[in-house]
C-alpha positions as CSV (number, residue, x, y, z in Angstrom):
1,M,42.9,33.8,16.8
2,S,41.5,32.9,13.3
3,G,41.4,29.2,14.3
4,L,39.1,30.1,17.3
5,R,36.9,32.3,15.0
6,R,36.6,29.4,12.5
7,G,35.7,26.9,15.1
8,P,32.2,28.0,16.0
9,H,31.6,28.5,12.2
10,V,32.6,25.0,11.3
11,T,30.3,23.5,14.1
12,S,27.4,25.7,12.8
13,C,28.0,24.4,9.3
14,L,28.1,20.7,10.6
15,R,24.8,21.3,12.4
16,R,23.2,22.7,9.3
17,L,24.5,19.6,7.4
18,A,23.1,17.2,9.9
19,P,19.8,15.5,8.9
20,R,16.7,17.2,10.8
21,T,14.5,14.1,10.9
22,L,15.0,11.2,13.2
23,R,14.7,8.9,10.3
24,G,17.7,10.7,8.5
25,R,19.7,10.7,11.6
26,L,19.3,7.0,12.3
27,S,20.0,6.3,8.6
28,L,23.2,8.4,8.8
29,V,24.3,6.5,12.0
30,A,23.7,3.1,10.3
31,L,25.6,4.2,7.2
32,V,28.6,5.4,9.3
33,T,28.5,2.3,11.3
34,A,28.2,0.1,8.3
35,T,31.0,2.1,6.5
36,L,33.4,1.5,9.3
37,L,32.6,-2.2,9.4
38,M,32.9,-2.7,5.7
39,L,36.2,-0.7,5.8
40,V,37.7,-3.1,8.4
41,L,36.4,-6.2,6.6
42,T,37.7,-5.0,3.3
43,V,41.1,-4.3,4.7
44,A,41.2,-7.7,6.4
45,F,40.1,-9.5,3.3
46,N,42.5,-7.9,1.0
47,T,45.4,-8.3,3.4
48,V,44.5,-12.0,3.6
49,A,44.1,-12.3,-0.2
50,G,47.5,-10.5,-0.6
51,H,49.2,-12.9,1.8
52,R,47.4,-15.8,0.1
53,L,48.8,-14.7,-3.3
54,Q,52.2,-14.3,-2.1
55,H,52.4,-17.8,-0.6
56,Q,51.0,-19.1,-3.9
57,A,54.0,-17.4,-5.7
58,D,56.4,-18.7,-3.0
59,D,55.1,-22.2,-3.5
60,E,55.6,-22.0,-7.2
61,L,59.1,-20.7,-6.9
62,R,59.9,-23.5,-4.5
63,T,58.4,-26.1,-6.9
64,R,60.7,-24.7,-9.6
65,A,63.6,-24.6,-7.4
66,A,63.0,-28.4,-6.6
67,A,62.8,-29.2,-10.2
68,V,66.1,-27.5,-10.9
69,A,67.7,-29.2,-8.0
70,T,67.5,-32.4,-9.8
71,T,69.9,-31.1,-12.4
72,V,72.5,-30.0,-9.7
73,D,75.2,-32.7,-8.6
74,T,76.6,-31.9,-5.1
75,S,78.1,-35.4,-4.5
76,G,81.6,-34.5,-5.7
77,P,84.0,-31.9,-4.3
78,T,82.5,-29.3,-6.7
79,V,79.0,-28.6,-7.7
80,R,78.2,-29.6,-11.4
81,V,75.1,-28.8,-13.3
82,L,73.9,-31.7,-15.4
83,E,72.4,-31.7,-18.7
84,S,68.8,-32.9,-18.7
85,S,65.6,-32.3,-20.6
86,H,64.8,-29.5,-18.1
87,D,67.5,-27.2,-19.5
88,E,64.7,-24.7,-20.4
89,L,64.1,-24.1,-16.7
90,L,67.6,-22.2,-16.6
91,D,66.3,-19.8,-19.2
92,T,63.3,-18.7,-17.0
93,N,65.0,-16.5,-14.1
94,V,67.0,-19.4,-12.4
95,W,70.4,-18.9,-10.8
96,I,72.6,-21.8,-9.6
97,Y,75.5,-21.0,-7.2
98,G,78.2,-23.4,-6.1
99,G,79.0,-22.1,-2.7
100,R,79.2,-18.2,-3.4
101,H,80.2,-18.6,-7.1
102,L,77.6,-18.2,-9.9
103,L,77.5,-21.1,-11.9
104,E,74.4,-20.6,-14.1
105,A,72.4,-17.4,-14.7
106,P,69.6,-16.7,-17.2
107,P,70.5,-14.3,-20.0
108,T,69.7,-10.6,-20.1
109,T,69.0,-10.3,-16.4
110,G,70.9,-7.1,-15.5
111,S,70.5,-5.7,-12.2
112,L,68.3,-8.7,-11.1
113,T,71.5,-10.8,-10.8
114,H,72.9,-8.5,-8.1
115,V,69.6,-9.2,-6.1
116,A,70.1,-12.8,-6.6
117,D,73.8,-12.8,-5.6
118,A,72.8,-11.0,-2.3
119,L,70.1,-13.5,-1.6
120,A,72.2,-16.5,-2.2
121,G,75.1,-14.9,-0.2
122,R,72.8,-14.7,2.9
123,G,72.4,-18.5,2.8
124,G,69.4,-20.6,3.8
125,Q,65.9,-20.5,2.4
126,R,64.7,-16.9,1.9
127,C,62.4,-15.0,-0.2
128,V,62.5,-11.4,-1.2
129,T,60.5,-9.0,-3.4
130,A,62.4,-6.6,-5.8
131,D,61.1,-4.1,-8.3
132,V,63.3,-4.5,-11.3
133,H,61.5,-3.6,-14.5
134,G,58.4,-4.6,-12.6
135,P,57.5,-6.6,-9.3
136,L,59.5,-9.8,-8.9
137,R,59.5,-12.5,-6.2
138,L,62.9,-14.2,-5.5
139,C,63.4,-17.1,-3.4
140,S,66.6,-19.1,-2.5
141,H,66.7,-22.9,-2.1
142,P,70.0,-24.4,-0.8
143,V,70.9,-28.0,-2.0
144,R,73.1,-30.0,0.2
145,G,75.3,-32.9,-0.8
146,G,78.0,-35.1,0.3
147,S,80.9,-32.6,0.1
148,S,79.5,-29.4,-1.6
149,T,76.6,-27.3,-1.2
150,A,74.6,-25.4,-4.0
151,T,72.1,-22.8,-3.9
152,I,69.3,-22.2,-6.3
153,V,67.6,-18.8,-6.7
154,T,64.3,-18.7,-8.5
155,A,62.4,-15.4,-9.6
156,L,58.9,-15.0,-10.6
157,D,57.0,-12.0,-12.1
158,L,54.3,-10.8,-9.6
159,S,52.4,-8.8,-12.1
160,P,49.7,-11.3,-12.4
161,Y,49.3,-11.8,-8.8
162,R,49.2,-8.0,-8.2
163,S,46.7,-7.8,-10.9
164,S,44.5,-10.3,-9.3
165,A,44.9,-8.6,-5.9
166,D,43.9,-5.2,-7.5
167,T,40.8,-6.9,-9.2
168,L,39.9,-8.2,-5.7
169,L,40.3,-4.7,-4.1
170,L,38.2,-3.2,-7.0
171,G,35.6,-5.8,-6.6
172,S,35.4,-5.6,-2.7
173,L,35.1,-1.8,-3.1
174,A,32.3,-2.1,-5.5
175,L,30.5,-4.6,-3.4
176,D,31.0,-2.2,-0.4
177,A,29.4,0.7,-2.2
178,V,26.4,-1.6,-3.1
179,M,26.1,-2.9,0.4
180,L,26.3,0.7,1.9
181,A,23.7,1.9,-0.6
182,C,21.3,-1.0,0.3
183,T,22.1,-0.4,3.9
184,Y,21.0,3.3,3.7
185,V,18.0,2.6,1.8
186,L,16.8,-0.4,3.7
187,T,17.4,1.5,7.0
188,R,15.5,4.5,5.9
189,L,12.4,2.1,4.9
190,A,12.8,0.2,8.1
191,V,13.0,3.3,10.3
192,G,10.3,4.9,8.5
193,R,8.0,1.8,8.8
194,A,9.0,1.7,12.5
195,L,8.2,5.4,13.0
196,R,4.8,5.3,11.1
197,P,2.9,4.5,14.5
198,V,4.5,7.7,16.0
199,R,3.4,9.7,13.2
200,T,-0.2,8.1,13.5
201,M,-0.3,8.6,17.2
202,T,0.8,12.3,16.7
203,D,-2.0,13.0,14.1
204,Q,-4.6,11.2,16.3
205,A,-3.5,13.3,19.3
206,G,-3.9,16.5,17.4
207,Q,-7.4,15.5,16.1
208,W,-8.5,14.3,19.5
209,S,-7.2,17.4,21.4
210,A,-9.0,19.7,18.8
211,V,-12.4,18.0,19.4
212,A,-11.8,17.1,23.0
213,S,-12.4,13.4,22.3
214,A,-12.6,10.7,24.8
215,E,-10.4,8.4,22.7
216,R,-7.0,7.5,24.3
217,F,-4.1,5.4,23.3
218,G,-4.1,3.2,26.4
219,S,-7.1,1.3,24.8
220,M,-5.2,0.5,21.6
221,R,-2.5,-2.1,20.8
222,H,0.8,-0.5,20.3
223,P,4.4,-1.9,20.4
224,A,6.0,-2.0,23.9
225,E,8.5,0.8,23.0
226,L,5.5,3.1,22.2
227,A,3.7,2.4,25.6
228,G,5.5,5.2,27.3
229,L,4.6,7.7,24.6
230,G,1.1,6.7,24.6
231,A,0.7,7.2,28.4
232,S,2.3,10.6,28.0
233,L,0.0,11.5,25.2
234,D,-3.0,10.2,27.1
235,A,-2.0,12.3,30.2
236,L,-1.6,15.5,27.9
237,L,-5.1,14.8,26.2
238,D,-6.5,14.5,29.7
239,R,-5.1,17.8,30.8
240,I,-6.3,19.5,27.5
241,R,-9.8,18.1,28.0
242,T,-9.9,19.2,31.6
243,L,-8.7,22.7,30.5
244,L,-11.4,22.9,27.8
245,R,-14.0,21.7,30.3
246,H,-13.0,24.4,32.7
247,E,-13.1,27.0,30.0
248,R,-16.5,25.9,28.9
249,Q,-17.5,25.8,32.6
250,L,-16.2,29.3,33.2
251,T,-17.9,30.7,30.2
252,G,-21.3,29.2,31.1
253,E,-20.9,30.5,34.7
254,L,-20.1,34.0,33.5
255,S,-22.9,34.0,31.1
256,H,-25.3,32.5,33.8
257,E,-24.2,35.1,36.4
258,L,-24.2,38.0,34.1
259,R,-27.6,37.5,32.8
260,T,-29.4,39.0,35.7
261,P,-27.6,42.3,35.8
262,L,-27.5,42.5,32.1
263,S,-31.3,42.1,32.0
264,R,-31.7,44.9,34.5
265,I,-29.6,47.2,32.3
266,I,-31.6,46.3,29.2
267,A,-34.9,46.8,31.0
268,E,-34.0,50.2,32.5
269,L,-32.8,51.4,29.1
270,D,-35.9,50.2,27.2
271,W,-38.1,51.8,29.8
272,W,-36.2,55.0,29.7
273,Q,-36.4,55.4,26.0
274,A,-40.0,54.4,25.8
275,H,-41.3,56.9,28.4
276,P,-40.4,60.4,29.0
277,R,-38.5,60.8,32.3
278,T,-37.8,63.7,34.7
279,A,-34.2,64.5,35.6
280,D,-34.6,62.7,39.0
281,Q,-36.0,59.5,37.2
282,T,-33.1,59.7,34.7
283,R,-30.5,59.8,37.6
284,A,-32.4,56.9,39.2
285,T,-32.1,55.0,35.9
286,H,-28.3,55.8,35.7
287,Q,-27.9,54.6,39.3
288,V,-29.6,51.3,38.6
289,I,-27.3,50.9,35.5
290,A,-24.3,51.7,37.5
291,E,-25.2,49.3,40.2
292,A,-25.8,46.6,37.6
293,A,-22.5,47.2,35.8
294,E,-20.8,47.2,39.2
295,S,-22.4,43.9,40.0
296,M,-21.2,42.5,36.7
297,R,-17.7,43.6,37.6
298,T,-17.7,42.1,40.8
299,I,-19.1,38.8,39.2
300,C,-16.4,38.7,36.8
301,D,-13.7,39.5,39.4
302,T,-15.0,36.8,41.7
303,L,-15.3,33.9,39.0
304,L,-12.1,34.7,37.5
305,D,-10.2,34.6,40.9
306,D,-11.7,31.3,41.6
307,A,-10.9,30.1,38.2
308,R,-7.0,30.9,38.5
309,D,-6.4,28.2,41.3
310,G,-9.6,26.8,42.5
311,T,-9.3,28.6,45.9
312,L,-10.5,32.1,47.1
313,T,-7.9,33.5,49.5
314,A,-9.1,37.0,49.3
315,P,-9.5,38.1,53.0
316,G,-12.7,39.5,54.1
317,T,-15.9,39.2,56.4
318,T,-19.5,40.1,55.8
319,E,-22.5,41.0,57.8
320,V,-25.0,38.5,56.6
321,L,-28.2,40.4,57.2
322,P,-27.4,43.5,55.0
323,T,-26.2,41.1,52.1
324,L,-29.3,39.1,52.2
325,R,-31.6,41.8,52.3
326,G,-30.0,43.4,49.2
327,L,-30.3,40.2,47.4
328,A,-34.1,40.2,48.4
329,E,-34.6,43.3,46.5
330,V,-34.2,41.8,43.2
331,P,-37.7,42.1,41.2
332,S,-38.1,38.2,41.0
333,A,-37.9,37.9,44.8
334,Q,-39.8,40.7,45.9
335,G,-43.4,40.2,47.4
336,H,-42.9,36.6,48.6
337,L,-39.3,36.4,50.0
338,T,-38.7,36.7,53.7
339,V,-35.4,36.8,55.4
340,T,-35.0,36.0,59.1
341,V,-31.6,36.2,61.1
342,D,-30.9,34.8,64.4
343,G,-29.1,37.8,65.8
344,P,-28.5,40.9,63.6
345,D,-24.5,40.7,64.2
346,L,-24.0,37.3,62.4
347,V,-20.9,37.7,60.4
348,A,-19.6,35.1,57.8
349,G,-15.9,34.6,57.0
350,V,-16.1,35.4,53.3
351,P,-16.2,38.6,51.3
352,P,-19.4,40.2,50.4
353,A,-19.2,39.6,46.7
354,L,-18.5,35.9,47.4
355,L,-21.5,35.5,49.8
356,E,-23.6,37.1,47.1
357,R,-22.4,34.7,44.4
358,I,-23.1,31.8,46.8
359,V,-26.5,32.6,47.9
360,S,-27.8,34.2,44.7
361,P,-28.1,31.2,42.6
362,L,-30.1,29.4,45.4
363,L,-32.4,32.4,45.7
364,T,-33.0,32.5,42.0
365,N,-33.8,28.8,41.8
366,A,-36.2,29.1,44.8
367,C,-38.0,32.1,43.5
368,R,-38.3,30.3,40.1
369,Y,-40.0,27.2,41.4
370,A,-41.8,28.5,44.6
371,R,-45.6,28.5,44.5
372,S,-46.0,31.3,47.1
373,S,-43.2,31.9,49.3
374,V,-39.3,31.8,49.8
375,A,-37.9,31.8,53.1
376,V,-34.2,32.6,54.0
377,R,-33.1,31.6,57.6
378,V,-29.7,32.6,59.0
379,H,-28.4,31.2,62.3
380,R,-25.2,30.2,64.0
381,A,-23.9,26.7,63.6
382,P,-21.2,24.8,65.7
383,D,-18.6,25.3,62.8
384,G,-19.7,28.7,61.5
385,V,-22.9,30.3,60.0
386,R,-25.7,28.4,58.4
387,V,-28.1,29.8,55.7
388,D,-31.1,27.8,54.7
389,V,-32.9,28.7,51.5
390,V,-36.4,27.1,51.6
391,D,-39.4,27.2,49.0
392,D,-42.9,25.6,48.8
393,G,-42.4,24.4,45.2
394,P,-42.5,21.0,43.8
395,G,-39.2,20.0,45.2
396,V,-36.5,17.9,43.5
397,P,-37.4,14.5,42.2
398,P,-35.7,11.7,44.4
399,A,-34.2,10.1,41.3
400,F,-32.6,13.4,40.3
401,A,-31.2,14.2,43.7
402,G,-27.8,12.6,43.0
403,Q,-27.3,14.7,39.8
404,L,-28.5,18.0,41.3
405,F,-25.1,19.6,41.6
406,E,-23.7,18.3,38.2
407,P,-23.1,21.2,35.7
408,G,-25.7,21.3,32.9
409,R,-28.1,19.0,34.5
410,R,-31.7,19.8,35.0
411,A,-34.6,17.6,36.4
412,D,-37.0,18.7,33.7
413,P,-35.6,20.7,30.8
414,D,-39.0,21.2,29.4
415,D,-40.5,22.8,32.5
416,G,-41.1,26.1,31.0
417,H,-38.3,27.8,33.1
418,A,-35.2,29.3,31.7
419,G,-31.9,28.0,33.2
420,A,-28.8,26.2,32.1
421,G,-28.2,24.0,35.3
422,L,-25.1,26.0,36.3
423,G,-26.4,27.9,39.5
424,L,-26.3,25.2,42.0
425,P,-22.9,23.6,40.8
426,L,-21.3,27.2,41.0
427,A,-22.8,27.8,44.4
428,R,-21.2,24.7,45.8
429,R,-18.1,25.1,44.1
430,L,-17.6,28.8,45.4
431,A,-18.6,27.6,49.0
432,R,-16.1,24.9,49.0
433,S,-13.3,27.2,47.7
434,A,-13.9,29.4,50.8
435,G,-14.0,26.5,53.1
436,G,-17.8,26.0,53.3
437,E,-20.5,23.7,51.7
438,V,-23.7,23.8,49.9
439,T,-26.1,20.8,50.3
440,Y,-29.6,19.7,49.6
441,D,-31.9,18.5,52.4
442,P,-33.8,15.5,50.8
443,G,-35.9,15.0,53.9
444,H,-37.6,18.4,53.8
445,T,-41.1,18.4,52.4
446,P,-42.9,20.1,50.9
447,G,-40.8,22.0,48.6
448,A,-37.0,22.2,48.8
449,R,-34.4,23.2,51.2
450,F,-30.8,24.2,50.5
451,V,-28.3,24.5,53.2
452,V,-25.2,26.8,52.9
453,G,-22.5,26.3,55.5
454,L,-19.9,29.0,55.7
455,P,-17.0,29.7,58.2
456,A,-17.6,32.2,60.9
457,G,-16.0,35.8,60.6
């Protein structure tokens, strides 16, 4: 049970010790890979070097045995050791055997002679390593003659060779350490340089999204590996820009639509405060303020519902005549607005609030530019209900007709009329969200005519 409890703790500790940055992780992977590779190469190198040193020791022993063999006479029935100028070789770890009998041995060899006896007794050319007062290498060399056979065993101290092998091992380990350190540093530098465009793109994306810039990564030169990242960031920036544009559009539309009822509330309050009012007049003022507040709430609900998904699915039908007559009672329209309906029972397949929000900007625009009269005509159409809003004003300049329904655009911003250029685009968008349409008739003269097409109820 204790082992099971320690497992998640160990895993959590390892996760905390792991580098948190991509550069650190890639550098660690490169370091681990280089460590494994250097370990394999070091082991292989030192193994080969050890075998090479052993071969060198064996070659030296065989050379010494061949030199000693020149002093051994095997032509007779017995093996004889001849006196020669190389007698000093017999004093440096050399044993001479005639058959299995020891003929010559170096002085003060002790237990090393037993190893030489065993090696000579096995016959043939063999080599063994013994650790007798230090590492020693012994090799047997048979000498065959006419009627007798001799065996020469030579020994060599391996301490110098072991020292060379240890030096090679330490040198290779030191070189490995230097190579690993250089690998880690160079990998961090290379990865950091390779990731610099990513950091730059991230900073640029943050700056561009904050100011809704039109700059995009697709127009810049980047490595092929970053093309996918650039495309994803461009798509994200486009979505952010769209959201910001929708936010500004919704804010402008709310401000545009709420201006009229808010002005009514302010006007009623100013009039009520400036002049004494009777109780009936005060109640009438309260009623006007309540209706304006309710209109503001309806405007907010309608625009927010449309902003959520771009479609208005709230069911409802509206008798067109009462709604249009209610719109005709606004102060700016009274006196020169006429409403005619081909049949009092015409019903549009949209909620009353939505019909008001579609027609109201058209009426406001017509009353703003009309010289003497504004006419609203409602009649049946093959695909539903049609509402024509006609005024006798200057009309729309032909050059501006193509931009008429673009948000924030006005034919003449200095014409002395207030407006933000949001009413007509809002009316068309709301009509389309309900399955209808708002269009401008360029062939109508003089003045202007806007046509609202709505589904029948």
